[in-house]
KEZA-114967 format. One record per residue: residue number from 0; x, y, z of N, C-alpha, C in turn. Coordinates in Angstrom, 2 decimals. Layout:
R num   neast  nnorth     nup  caeast canorth    caup   ceast  cnorth     cup
R NUM       X       Y       Z       X       Y       Z       X       Y       Z
...
# end
This chain:
R num   neast  nnorth     nup  caeast canorth    caup   ceast  cnorth     cup
R   0    7.92  -12.29    6.02    8.80  -11.81    7.09    7.98  -11.08    8.14
R   1    8.29  -11.31    9.41    7.52  -10.70   10.49    7.77   -9.20   10.57
R   2    6.83   -8.51   11.17    6.92   -7.06   11.31    7.94   -6.68   12.39
R   3    8.73   -5.64   12.12    9.57   -5.08   13.18    8.65   -4.34   14.15
R   4    9.15   -3.99   15.30    8.34   -3.25   16.26    7.91   -1.92   15.68
R   5    8.81   -1.24   14.97    8.48    0.05   14.37    7.40   -0.11   13.29
R   6    7.49   -1.18   12.51    6.47   -1.43   11.48    5.12   -1.75   12.12
R   7    5.17   -2.47   13.22    3.93   -2.81   13.92    3.26   -1.55   14.46
R   8    4.04   -0.65   15.05    3.50    0.61   15.56    2.83    1.38   14.44
R   9    3.49    1.43   13.29    2.94    2.16   12.14    1.67    1.49   11.62
R  10    1.65    0.15   11.58    0.48   -0.56   11.08   -0.73   -0.31   11.98
R  11   -0.53   -0.30   13.28   -1.64   -0.06   14.19   -2.28    1.31   13.93
R  12   -1.44    2.29   13.62   -1.94    3.63   13.35   -2.83    3.68   12.10
R  13   -2.62    2.74   11.19   -3.38    2.75    9.95   -4.73    2.06   10.07
R  14   -4.97    1.41   11.22   -6.22    0.69   11.40   -7.32    1.61   11.96
R  15   -8.51    1.46   11.42   -9.63    2.29   11.86  -10.54    1.57   12.84
R  16  -10.25    0.28   13.10  -11.13   -0.51   13.97  -10.70   -0.48   15.44
R  17   -9.62    0.20   15.74   -9.14    0.23   17.12   -9.19    1.65   17.67
R  18   -9.98    1.89   18.69  -10.02    3.22   19.29   -8.79    3.44   20.17
R  19   -8.15    4.61   20.04   -6.97    4.93   20.84   -7.20    6.21   21.61
R  20   -6.67    6.31   22.82   -6.78    7.57   23.56   -6.00    8.66   22.82
R  21   -6.50    9.87   22.86   -5.84   10.96   22.15   -4.71   11.53   23.00
R  22   -3.84   12.26   22.35   -2.74   12.91   23.06   -3.31   13.94   24.02
R  23   -2.67   14.15   25.16   -3.19   15.12   26.13   -3.10   16.55   25.61
R  24   -4.01   17.38   26.06   -3.97   18.78   25.69   -2.84   19.46   26.44
R  25   -2.08   20.26   25.74   -0.94   20.94   26.35   -1.42   22.15   27.14
R  26   -0.90   22.28   28.36   -1.25   23.38   29.25   -0.03   24.30   29.36
R  27    0.01   25.38   28.58    1.19   26.24   28.55    1.54   26.80   29.93
R  28    2.83   26.97   30.15    3.34   27.51   31.40    3.57   29.01   31.24
R  29    3.22   29.76   32.27    3.49   31.20   32.23    4.96   31.42   32.59
R  30    5.78   31.36   31.59    7.23   31.51   31.79    7.84   32.18   30.57
R  31    8.96   32.81   30.78    9.70   33.44   29.70   10.96   32.64   29.41
R  32   11.27   32.44   28.13   12.50   31.70   27.84   13.73   32.45   28.32
R  33   14.71   31.70   28.74   16.00   32.27   29.14   17.06   31.60   28.28
R  34   17.57   32.34   27.31   18.42   31.75   26.29   19.75   32.47   26.15
R  35   20.80   31.70   25.98   22.07   32.24   25.54   22.84   31.10   24.89
R  36   23.69   31.44   23.94   24.37   30.43   23.14   25.42   29.68   23.95
R  37   25.34   28.34   23.89   26.28   27.47   24.60   27.15   26.72   23.59
R  38   28.43   26.54   23.90   29.34   25.86   22.96   29.18   24.33   23.04
R  39   28.13   23.81   22.46   27.88   22.37   22.53   27.91   21.72   21.15
R  40   28.25   20.43   21.16   28.32   19.66   19.91   27.27   18.55   19.86
R  41   26.62   18.30   21.01   25.63   17.22   21.07   24.48   17.60   21.98
R  42   23.31   17.08   21.65   22.11   17.31   22.46   21.48   15.96   22.77
R  43   21.27   15.70   24.05   20.52   14.53   24.49   19.12   14.99   24.91
R  44   18.10   14.38   24.32   16.72   14.74   24.61   16.08   13.73   25.56
R  45   15.28   14.23   26.50   14.33   13.39   27.23   13.16   13.14   26.27
R  46   12.57   11.96   26.33   11.47   11.65   25.40   10.13   12.13   25.97
R  47    9.62   11.41   26.96    8.29   11.73   27.50    8.33   13.01   28.33
R  48    7.42   13.90   28.02    7.35   15.16   28.72    8.20   16.25   28.11
R  49    9.00   15.89   27.09    9.86   16.88   26.44    9.68   16.85   24.92
R  50    9.87   15.69   24.32    9.58   15.54   22.89    8.16   15.03   22.66
R  51    7.71   14.16   23.57    6.39   13.53   23.43    5.51   13.89   24.62
R  52    4.34   14.43   24.32    3.34   14.72   25.36    2.58   13.45   25.67
R  53    2.47   13.14   26.97    1.79   11.95   27.42    1.16   12.28   28.78
R  54   -0.01   11.75   29.11   -0.64   12.07   30.39    0.29   11.84   31.57
R  55    0.41   12.83   32.43    1.27   12.71   33.59    2.74   12.95   33.30
R  56    3.09   13.10   32.04    4.47   13.38   31.67    5.39   12.18   31.62
R  57    4.88   10.98   31.93    5.72    9.78   31.89    4.86    8.55   31.68
R  58    5.49    7.45   31.28    4.77    6.20   31.07    4.24    5.65   32.38
R  59    3.07    5.03   32.30    2.46    4.40   33.47    2.23    2.92   33.18
R  60    2.35    2.09   34.20    2.07    0.67   34.01    0.57    0.39   34.17
R  61   -0.12    1.27   34.90   -1.57    1.19   35.01   -2.13    2.60   35.00
R  62   -3.30    2.75   34.43   -3.94    4.06   34.41   -4.51    4.36   35.80
R  63   -4.48    5.62   36.24   -5.04    5.97   37.56   -6.51    5.60   37.71
R  64   -7.22    5.56   36.58   -8.64    5.17   36.62   -8.77    3.72   36.18
R  65   -9.28    2.87   37.05   -9.35    1.43   36.78  -10.11    1.10   35.50
R  66  -11.14    1.86   35.19  -11.96    1.48   34.03  -11.17    1.65   32.73
R  67  -10.19    2.56   32.71   -9.35    2.73   31.51   -8.43    1.53   31.35
R  68   -7.82    1.10   32.44   -6.97   -0.09   32.41   -7.78   -1.31   32.01
R  69   -8.99   -1.45   32.58   -9.85   -2.58   32.26  -10.21   -2.60   30.78
R  70  -10.54   -1.45   30.23  -10.90   -1.37   28.82   -9.71   -1.74   27.94
R  71   -8.52   -1.30   28.33   -7.31   -1.60   27.57   -7.03   -3.11   27.58
R  72   -7.22   -3.74   28.73   -6.98   -5.17   28.84   -8.01   -5.97   28.05
R  73   -9.25   -5.53   28.06  -10.29   -6.19   27.27   -9.93   -6.12   25.78
R  74   -9.48   -4.95   25.34   -9.11   -4.76   23.94   -7.91   -5.65   23.58
R  75   -6.97   -5.74   24.52   -5.76   -6.55   24.28   -6.10   -8.03   24.19
R  76   -6.96   -8.51   25.08   -7.36   -9.92   25.07   -8.00  -10.29   23.72
R  77   -8.83   -9.40   23.23   -9.49   -9.64   21.94   -8.50   -9.57   20.79
R  78   -7.62   -8.56   20.81   -6.67   -8.36   19.72   -5.72   -9.55   19.56
R  79   -5.26  -10.09   20.67   -4.27  -11.17   20.62   -4.89  -12.55   20.87
R  80   -6.24  -12.60   20.83   -6.97  -13.87   20.90   -6.53  -14.74   22.08
R  81   -6.60  -14.16   23.26   -6.11  -14.83   24.46   -7.20  -15.53   25.27
R  82   -8.43  -15.19   25.07   -9.49  -15.62   25.96   -9.61  -17.14   26.07
R  83   -9.45  -17.84   24.96   -9.62  -19.30   25.00   -8.57  -20.00   25.86
R  84   -7.47  -19.32   26.14   -6.42  -19.93   26.96   -6.38  -19.36   28.37
R  85   -7.40  -18.57   28.72   -7.46  -17.98   30.05   -8.41  -18.76   30.94
R  86   -8.14  -18.78   32.23   -9.01  -19.49   33.18  -10.40  -18.86   33.19
R  87  -11.41  -19.69   33.24  -12.79  -19.21   33.21  -13.27  -18.88   34.63
R  88  -12.68  -17.87   35.21  -13.10  -17.44   36.54  -14.30  -16.52   36.42
R  89  -15.11  -16.42   37.46  -16.24  -15.48   37.43  -15.73  -14.05   37.23
R  90  -16.51  -13.26   36.51  -16.13  -11.88   36.29  -15.64  -11.64   34.88
R  91  -15.31  -10.40   34.59  -14.86  -10.00   33.26  -13.47  -10.55   32.96
R  92  -13.18  -10.85   31.68  -11.84  -11.33   31.32  -10.75  -10.37   31.78
R  93  -11.04   -9.07   31.72  -10.03   -8.09   32.11   -9.63   -8.23   33.58
R  94  -10.56   -8.67   34.41  -10.26   -8.82   35.84   -9.20   -9.91   36.05
R  95   -9.33  -11.01   35.32   -8.35  -12.09   35.43   -7.01  -11.65   34.84
R  96   -7.05  -10.95   33.72   -5.81  -10.48   33.09   -5.12   -9.47   33.99
R  97   -5.90   -8.61   34.65   -5.30   -7.62   35.56   -4.60   -8.34   36.72
R  98   -5.19   -9.45   37.17   -4.58  -10.22   38.25   -3.22  -10.78   37.80
R  99   -3.18  -11.33   36.58   -1.92  -11.85   36.04   -0.90  -10.73   35.88
R 100   -1.37   -9.59   35.39   -0.49   -8.45   35.14    0.12   -7.94   36.44
R 101   -0.72   -7.73   37.43   -0.23   -7.19   38.70    0.71   -8.17   39.40
R 102    0.42   -9.45   39.27    1.28  -10.45   39.91    2.66  -10.45   39.27
R 103    2.71  -10.39   37.93    3.99  -10.38   37.22    4.75   -9.09   37.50
R 104    4.02   -7.97   37.52    4.64   -6.67   37.78    5.23   -6.62   39.19
R 105    4.46   -7.09   40.17    4.91   -7.08   41.56    6.14   -7.96   41.74
R 106    6.15   -9.11   41.10    7.30  -10.01   41.20    8.56   -9.33   40.70
R 107    8.44   -8.61   39.61    9.62   -7.93   39.05   10.03   -6.72   39.88
R 108    9.05   -6.07   40.49    9.37   -4.95   41.36   10.12   -5.40   42.61
R 109    9.84   -6.62   43.05   10.46   -7.14   44.26   11.76   -7.87   43.99
R 110   12.06   -8.11   42.72   13.29   -8.83   42.38   14.50   -7.97   42.69
R 111   15.63   -8.62   42.87   16.86   -7.89   43.16   17.23   -6.96   42.02
R 112   17.78   -5.79   42.37   18.13   -4.79   41.37   19.62   -4.77   41.06
R 113   20.37   -5.70   41.68   21.80   -5.73   41.44   22.53   -4.51   41.94
R 114   21.96   -3.88   42.96   22.61   -2.69   43.51   22.18   -1.39   42.88
R 115   21.35   -1.45   41.84   20.88   -0.23   41.19   19.87    0.49   42.08
R 116   20.13    1.77   42.37   19.25    2.54   43.25   17.91    2.86   42.60
R 117   17.89    2.97   41.28   16.66    3.34   40.57   16.40    2.33   39.45
R 118   16.03    1.10   39.81   15.83    0.05   38.80   14.62    0.32   37.91
R 119   14.75   -0.06   36.66   13.65    0.07   35.70   13.11   -1.30   35.35
R 120   11.81   -1.44   35.32   11.17   -2.69   34.92   10.99   -2.69   33.42
R 121   11.30   -3.80   32.78   11.11   -3.92   31.34    9.71   -4.45   31.07
R 122    8.90   -3.63   30.40    7.49   -3.96   30.18    7.30   -5.29   29.47
R 123    8.20   -5.59   28.53    8.02   -6.84   27.77    8.18   -8.07   28.65
R 124    8.94   -7.94   29.75    9.12   -9.09   30.65    7.82   -9.42   31.39
R 125    7.02   -8.39   31.67    5.72   -8.62   32.30    4.85   -9.47   31.38
R 126    4.85   -9.10   30.10    4.01   -9.83   29.15    4.60  -11.19   28.79
R 127    5.92  -11.30   28.86    6.55  -12.59   28.64    6.08  -13.59   29.70
R 128    5.99  -13.14   30.93    5.52  -13.99   32.03    4.08  -14.42   31.78
R 129    3.24  -13.50   31.35    1.83  -13.80   31.12    1.65  -14.76   29.95
R 130    2.32  -14.48   28.84    2.16  -15.31   27.65    2.66  -16.73   27.91
R 131    3.74  -16.87   28.66    4.23  -18.21   28.98    3.20  -19.01   29.77
R 132    2.45  -18.34   30.64    1.37  -19.02   31.37    0.27  -19.46   30.41
R 133   -0.04  -18.60   29.43   -1.08  -18.93   28.46   -0.64  -20.07   27.54
R 134    0.65  -20.12   27.22    1.16  -21.18   26.35    0.99  -22.55   26.98
R 135    0.93  -22.61   28.30    0.70  -23.87   29.00   -0.74  -24.35   28.81
R 136   -1.58  -23.46   28.29   -3.00  -23.80   28.06   -3.34  -23.73   26.57
R 137   -2.37  -24.18   25.75   -2.55  -24.31   24.30   -2.72  -22.98   23.58
R 138   -2.17  -21.91   24.14   -2.21  -20.63   23.45   -1.20  -20.64   22.31
R 139   -1.50  -19.96   21.23   -0.58  -19.84   20.11   -0.75  -18.46   19.46
R 140    0.25  -18.04   18.73    0.16  -16.75   18.04    0.81  -16.88   16.67
R 141    0.58  -15.90   15.82    1.07  -15.93   14.44    2.51  -15.41   14.39
R 142    3.46  -16.32   14.42    4.88  -15.93   14.41    5.27  -15.28   13.08
R 143    4.57  -15.62   11.99    4.92  -15.03   10.70    4.63  -13.53   10.68
R 144    3.71  -13.09   11.54    3.38  -11.67   11.64    4.14  -11.01   12.78
R 145    4.15  -11.68   13.93    4.69  -11.06   15.14    6.15  -11.40   15.43
R 146    6.69  -12.45   14.80    8.09  -12.79   15.03    8.28  -13.73   16.20
R 147    9.47  -13.72   16.76    9.81  -14.60   17.87    9.02  -14.22   19.11
R 148    9.11  -15.06   20.13    8.44  -14.78   21.40    8.91  -13.43   21.96
R 149   10.22  -13.18   21.89   10.75  -11.92   22.38   10.19  -10.72   21.65
R 150   10.02  -10.85   20.34    9.44   -9.77   19.53    7.95   -9.61   19.82
R 151    7.29  -10.73   20.01    5.84  -10.72   20.22    5.47   -9.97   21.50
R 152    6.16  -10.26   22.59    5.79   -9.61   23.86    6.09   -8.11   23.84
R 153    7.05   -7.68   23.03    7.32   -6.26   22.89    6.15   -5.56   22.18
R 154    5.58   -6.24   21.22    4.43   -5.67   20.50    3.20   -5.61   21.41
R 155    3.04   -6.63   22.24    1.94   -6.61   23.21    2.13   -5.45   24.18
R 156    3.36   -5.25   24.64    3.66   -4.16   25.58    3.29   -2.82   24.98
R 157    3.62   -2.61   23.71    3.26   -1.34   23.07    1.75   -1.19   22.96
R 158    1.08   -2.26   22.53   -0.37   -2.21   22.37   -1.04   -1.81   23.68
R 159   -0.59   -2.41   24.77   -1.18   -2.12   26.08   -0.93   -0.67   26.49
R 160    0.32   -0.23   26.44    0.64    1.12   26.88   -0.03    2.18   26.00
R 161   -0.10    1.91   24.70   -0.76    2.86   23.80   -2.26    2.91   24.05
R 162   -2.79    1.86   24.68   -4.22    1.79   24.97   -4.61    2.51   26.25
R 163   -3.63    2.78   27.12   -3.96    3.47   28.37   -3.48    4.93   28.37
R 164   -2.55    5.28   27.46   -2.04    6.64   27.42   -1.92    7.13   25.98
R 165   -2.62    8.22   25.68   -2.46    8.84   24.37   -1.14    9.59   24.32
R 166   -0.60    9.76   23.13    0.68   10.45   23.00    0.74   11.24   21.70
R 167    1.55   12.27   21.70    1.74   13.09   20.50    2.97   13.97   20.67
R 168    3.61   14.30   19.57    4.81   15.13   19.63    4.44   16.55   20.05
R 169    5.30   17.17   20.85    5.10   18.57   21.21    5.28   19.44   19.97
R 170    4.58   20.56   19.90    4.72   21.46   18.74    6.19   21.80   18.48
R 171    6.58   21.69   17.22    7.94   22.05   16.85    8.98   20.99   17.10
R 172    8.58   19.82   17.60    9.57   18.78   17.92   10.33   18.32   16.68
R 173    9.60   17.98   15.62   10.26   17.51   14.40   11.15   18.60   13.81
R 174   10.67   19.83   13.81   11.47   20.93   13.28   12.75   21.13   14.08
R 175   12.65   21.06   15.41   13.83   21.26   16.26   14.89   20.19   15.97
R 176   14.45   18.95   15.83   15.39   17.87   15.57   16.05   18.03   14.20
R 177   15.27   18.39   13.20   15.83   18.54   11.86   16.75   19.74   11.76
R 178   16.39   20.84   12.41   17.23   22.04   12.36   18.57   21.81   13.04
R 179   18.57   21.06   14.14   19.84   20.73   14.79   20.69   19.83   13.89
R 180   20.04   18.88   13.24   20.76   17.99   12.33   21.37   18.79   11.19
R 181   20.65   19.79   10.69   21.16   20.64    9.61   22.41   21.41   10.05
R 182   22.54   21.64   11.35   23.71   22.33   11.88   24.80   21.36   12.34
R 183   24.60   20.09   11.97   25.57   19.03   12.28   25.76   18.81   13.78
R 184   24.70   19.05   14.55   24.72   18.76   15.98   24.35   17.30   16.18
R 185   25.20   16.55   16.87   24.90   15.15   17.18   23.74   15.11   18.18
R 186   22.77   14.22   17.94   21.61   14.14   18.83   21.40   12.72   19.34
R 187   20.83   12.65   20.53   20.52   11.35   21.11   19.34   11.44   22.06
R 188   18.97   10.30   22.61   17.89   10.22   23.60   18.50    9.84   24.93
R 189   18.05   10.44   25.99   18.49   10.12   27.34   17.29   10.27   28.26
R 190   16.58    9.15   28.45   15.36    9.28   29.23   14.74    7.96   29.61
R 191   13.73    8.04   30.45   12.96    6.86   30.82   12.12    6.43   29.64
R 192   12.03    5.13   29.46   11.23    4.62   28.35   11.28    3.11   28.32
R 193   10.61    2.54   27.33   10.50    1.10   27.20   10.97    0.66   25.82
R 194   10.86   -0.64   25.56   11.34   -1.21   24.30   10.70   -0.55   23.09
R 195    9.51   -0.03   23.26    8.77    0.56   22.13    8.92    2.08   22.04
R 196    9.68    2.69   22.94    9.72    4.15   23.02   10.25    4.79   21.74
R 197   11.30    4.23   21.15   11.84    4.80   19.92   10.80    4.72   18.80
R 198   10.11    3.58   18.69    9.07    3.44   17.68    7.91    4.39   17.92
R 199    7.55    4.59   19.18    6.47    5.51   19.51    6.87    6.96   19.20
R 200    8.11    7.30   19.50    8.61    8.64   19.17    8.58    8.86   17.66
R 201    9.05    7.86   16.90    9.03    7.97   15.44    7.60    8.18   14.95
R 202    6.65    7.43   15.52    5.24    7.58   15.13    4.75    9.00   15.37
R 203    5.03    9.53   16.56    4.56   10.87   16.91    5.16   11.94   16.01
R 204    6.45   11.79   15.70    7.11   12.77   14.84    6.60   12.68   13.41
R 205    6.28   11.47   12.95    5.73   11.31   11.60    4.33   11.91   11.50
R 206    3.58   11.88   12.57    2.27   12.51   12.56    2.41   14.02   12.39
R 207    3.50   14.55   12.91    3.77   15.99   12.80    4.39   16.33   11.45
R 208    5.25   15.44   10.96    5.95   15.63    9.69    6.03   14.27    9.00
R 209    5.13   13.98    8.06    5.06   12.65    7.43    6.38   12.15    6.85
R 210    7.27   13.05    6.49    8.53   12.63    5.89    9.65   12.45    6.89
R 211    9.33   12.59    8.17   10.39   12.54    9.19   10.93   11.13    9.38
R 212   12.25   11.02    9.47   12.90    9.73    9.75   13.89    9.94   10.88
R 213   13.65    9.31   12.02   14.49    9.48   13.19   15.93    9.07   12.90
R 214   16.10    8.00   12.12   17.44    7.51   11.83   18.28    8.55   11.10
R 215   17.64    9.47   10.41   18.37   10.49    9.65   18.96   11.58   10.54
R 216   18.44   11.71   11.77   18.91   12.78   12.65   19.54   12.26   13.94
R 217   19.43   10.94   14.19   19.86   10.43   15.48   20.39    8.99   15.37
R 218   21.69    8.78   15.56   22.25    7.42   15.47   21.78    6.54   16.63
R 219   21.66    5.25   16.36   21.18    4.31   17.38   22.07    4.29   18.61
R 220   23.37    4.46   18.43   24.29    4.39   19.57   24.13    5.56   20.54
R 221   23.36    6.56   20.14   23.15    7.73   21.00   21.75    7.70   21.64
R 222   21.08    6.58   21.58   19.74    6.47   22.16   19.82    5.67   23.46
R 223   19.82    6.36   24.57   19.94    5.74   25.89   18.57    5.74   26.56
R 224   17.95    4.56   26.61   16.60    4.41   27.18   16.67    3.56   28.44
R 225   15.92    3.95   29.47   16.02    3.32   30.78   15.80    1.81   30.76
R 226   14.88    1.32   29.96   14.61   -0.12   29.96   15.81   -0.91   29.43
R 227   16.56   -0.33   28.50   17.74   -1.01   27.98   18.83   -1.12   29.05
R 228   18.94   -0.10   29.88   19.99   -0.06   30.91   19.49   -0.61   32.25
R 229   18.19   -0.94   32.32   17.56   -1.43   33.55   17.73   -0.44   34.70
R 230   17.78    0.84   34.35   17.94    1.90   35.34   17.23    3.14   34.83
R 231   16.46    3.78   35.69   15.73    4.97   35.28   16.27    6.22   35.98
R 232   15.89    7.35   35.45   16.35    8.61   36.01   15.91    8.76   37.46
R 233   16.76    9.33   38.31   18.04   10.00   38.02   19.27    9.11   38.18
R 234   19.18    7.85   37.79   20.26    6.90   37.99   21.58    7.35   37.35
R 235   22.67    7.18   38.08   23.99    7.47   37.54   24.30    6.53   36.38
R 236   23.75    5.32   36.43   23.99    4.33   35.38   23.61    4.89   34.02
R 237   22.45    5.51   33.95   21.94    6.04   32.69   22.79    7.22   32.21
R 238   23.12    8.12   33.11   23.86    9.31   32.71   25.32    9.00   32.39
R 239   25.92    8.04   33.09   27.29    7.65   32.76   27.33    6.97   31.40
R 240   26.27    6.25   31.05   26.20    5.63   29.73   26.15    6.71   28.65
R 241   25.47    7.81   28.94   25.39    8.92   27.99   26.76    9.58   27.83
R 242   27.49    9.73   28.93   28.84   10.29   28.87   29.72    9.43   27.97
R 243   29.61    8.11   28.13   30.42    7.19   27.33   30.04    7.24   25.86
R 244   28.73    7.33   25.58   28.28    7.40   24.19   28.80    8.66   23.51
R 245   28.78    9.77   24.23   29.29   11.03   23.67   30.80   10.96   23.50
R 246   31.49   10.39   24.50   32.95   10.28   24.45   33.40    9.45   23.26
R 247   32.63    8.42   22.92   32.97    7.57   21.78   32.96    8.35   20.48
R 248   32.31    9.51   20.48   32.27   10.37   19.31   33.20   11.59   19.47
R 249   34.03   11.51   20.50   34.97   12.59   20.71   34.37   13.84   21.31
R 250   33.24   13.68   22.01   32.53   14.83   22.59   32.63   14.76   24.10
R 251   33.13   15.81   24.72   33.29   15.85   26.17   31.98   16.26   26.83
R 252   31.81   15.96   28.13   30.57   16.32   28.83   30.20   17.80   28.72
R 253   31.19   18.68   28.76   30.90   20.12   28.70   30.40   20.55   27.33
R 254   30.50   19.65   26.35   30.03   19.95   24.99   28.67   19.31   24.72
R 255   28.05   18.77   25.78   26.74   18.11   25.67   25.68   18.95   26.36
R 256   24.54   19.09   25.71   23.38   19.76   26.30   22.28   18.73   26.50
R 257   21.79   18.62   27.73   20.68   17.69   28.00   19.40   18.49   28.21
R 258   18.35   18.10   27.50   17.06   18.80   27.56   16.04   17.92   28.25
R 259   15.40   18.44   29.30   14.39   17.69   30.01   13.42   18.61   30.70
R 260   12.38   18.06   31.28   11.33   18.87   31.90   11.28   18.74   33.42
R 261   12.20   17.98   34.00   12.23   17.82   35.46   13.58   18.26   36.00
R 262   13.55   19.16   36.96   14.81   19.63   37.54   15.51   18.53   38.34
R 263   14.74   17.67   39.00   15.36   16.65   39.84   15.78   15.41   39.07
R 264   15.00   15.01   38.06   15.31   13.77   37.35   16.12   13.99   36.07
R 265   16.07   15.19   35.51   16.79   15.48   34.28   17.97   16.42   34.51
R 266   17.68   17.60   35.02   18.69   18.65   35.11   19.78   18.34   36.15
R 267   19.38   18.02   37.39   20.37   17.80   38.45   21.36   16.69   38.12
R 268   20.90   15.48   37.72   21.88   14.42   37.42   22.72   14.73   36.18
R 269   22.17   15.49   35.23   22.94   15.87   34.05   24.07   16.81   34.44
R 270   23.79   17.73   35.34   24.81   18.66   35.82   25.92   17.90   36.56
R 271   25.54   16.86   37.28   26.53   16.10   38.06   27.59   15.45   37.17
R 272   27.20   15.04   35.96   28.18   14.40   35.06   28.86   15.42   34.15
R 273   28.54   16.70   34.35   29.23   17.75   33.60   28.53   18.23   32.35
R 274   27.27   17.77   32.12   26.52   18.25   30.96   26.01   19.67   31.18
R 275   25.83   20.40   30.12   25.07   21.64   30.17   23.59   21.25   30.10
R 276   22.70   22.12   30.56   21.30   21.71   30.71   20.31   22.74   30.20
R 277   19.19   22.22   29.71   18.09   23.07   29.25   16.79   22.51   29.82
R 278   16.04   23.34   30.50   14.74   22.94   31.04   13.66   23.29   30.04
R 279   12.86   22.28   29.66   11.71   22.53   28.78   10.50   22.83   29.65
R 280   10.09   24.08   29.64    8.94   24.53   30.44    7.80   24.92   29.51
R 281    7.40   23.96   28.68    6.36   24.25   27.70    5.01   23.66   28.03
R 282    4.95   22.86   29.10    3.71   22.17   29.42    3.63   21.94   30.93
R 283    2.60   22.49   31.55    2.44   22.35   33.00    2.29   20.88   33.41
R 284    1.81   20.04   32.48    1.58   18.63   32.80    2.87   17.83   32.97
R 285    3.95   18.30   32.37    5.21   17.56   32.47    6.28   18.30   33.25
R 286    6.13   19.60   33.42    7.15   20.39   34.11    7.20   20.04   35.60
R 287    8.39   19.74   36.08    8.61   19.47   37.50    9.71   20.41   37.97
R 288    9.28   21.54   38.54   10.23   22.57   38.96    9.57   23.49   39.97
R 289   10.34   23.91   40.95    9.85   24.88   41.93   10.74   26.13   41.85
R 290   10.23   27.28   42.29   11.05   28.49   42.28   12.36   28.32   43.05
R 291   12.29   27.57   44.16   13.49   27.34   44.96   14.53   26.53   44.18
R 292   14.06   25.50   43.46   14.97   24.66   42.68   15.60   25.45   41.53
R 293   14.85   26.38   40.97   15.38   27.18   39.86   16.50   28.11   40.33
R 294   16.55   28.38   41.62   17.60   29.24   42.17   18.78   28.43   42.70
R 295   18.57   27.17   42.98   19.60   26.31   43.55   20.63   25.95   42.47
R 296   21.91   26.21   42.69   22.94   25.88   41.70   22.94   24.42   41.28
R 297   22.50   23.52   42.16   22.52   22.09   41.86   21.43   21.69   40.87
R 298   20.37   22.49   40.79   19.24   22.16   39.92   18.91   23.26   38.91
R 299   19.60   24.37   38.97   19.30   25.48   38.05   19.81   25.16   36.65
R 300   18.95   25.22   35.63   19.39   24.92   34.26   20.17   26.08   33.65
R 301   20.95   25.77   32.64   21.70   26.82   31.94   20.77   27.69   31.09
R 302   19.77   27.04   30.48   18.79   27.78   29.67   17.40   27.23   29.95
R 303   16.40   28.02   29.64   15.00   27.61   29.81   14.27   27.81   28.49
R 304   13.64   26.73   28.01   12.90   26.76   26.75   11.40   26.69   27.04
R 305   10.63   27.49   26.33    9.18   27.37   26.40    8.62   26.76   25.12
R 306    9.45   26.74   24.08    9.11   26.09   22.81   10.36   25.37   22.32
R 307   10.20   24.19   21.78   11.35   23.35   21.42   12.29   23.99   20.38
R 308   11.78   24.63   19.33   12.71   25.22   18.34   13.62   26.31   18.93
R 309   13.31   26.82   20.11   14.18   27.81   20.74   15.57   27.25   21.03
R 310   15.70   25.94   20.98   17.00   25.33   21.26   18.05   25.81   20.28
R 311   17.64   26.24   19.10   18.60   26.75   18.11   19.31   28.00   18.64
R 312   18.61   28.77   19.46   19.21   29.99   20.04   20.05   29.68   21.26
R 313   20.07   28.41   21.69   20.83   28.02   22.87   22.13   27.34   22.51
R 314   22.44   27.31   21.22   23.65   26.64   20.76   24.48   27.60   19.93
R 315   25.75   27.73   20.31   26.65   28.65   19.61   26.98   28.14   18.22
# end
């Protein structure tokens, strides 16, 4: 039986032959927590920049430094045995792969968004376009390991993104999630991410707590990821989907707390749909907030966290 995406993520972690970028060093913010108990029954978490530390605070399709992207593409070509089906143009294999990647990415960026103001590109579709081109040149892959074409390109997408950006759970992330679950608080995800984001989050939390199981603290129906909705923050599409997911469990917007690290992309749109809000100000690399925004009623959070477990003090 082929590996699930989550199993594939875990298997990659067990290999010693693949070098991976390390998680970024956390740069603490000089801030004091502002806490008071809120009457909430559910918490929606932002993933990147709040639960998971990642360079720049969010996923990137290309690394700012070309040599990092080039190295990741070289590693990917070797891992998935693509070279024999690639055109033999002058230059490094990564240069040709980067050309294919950018062309597919640009095509999707220019495609119609169906009226969505903040469209999200699905990473696996970029690789689907590339692999289909390779298949025309007698490329093949091990379906018994990787699964269907749709499953295969998702695994490639994770391999590539994990090769350009290191990631790791923020201190106390696993504890915060488990402590909320112990208090019977419904939890979910509400953030930008890709097909592999849940698996990557599970990996990071397991590194922090080997016995951690995301499914034990967070139902699948409460995981709202931008790539699934084809809309990224601060899209109303994403936040209205969260309202509906909570409502299906009998939870009103005023009983929901949304935790994020950006006042404009997390806090402001959450307030618009009636959620209560918590700003995570634990890392200068992911925090997006100005003194003026902190005073503005439209962007001012209800509580401010400098450490994730403090969320227990923000819930009545």
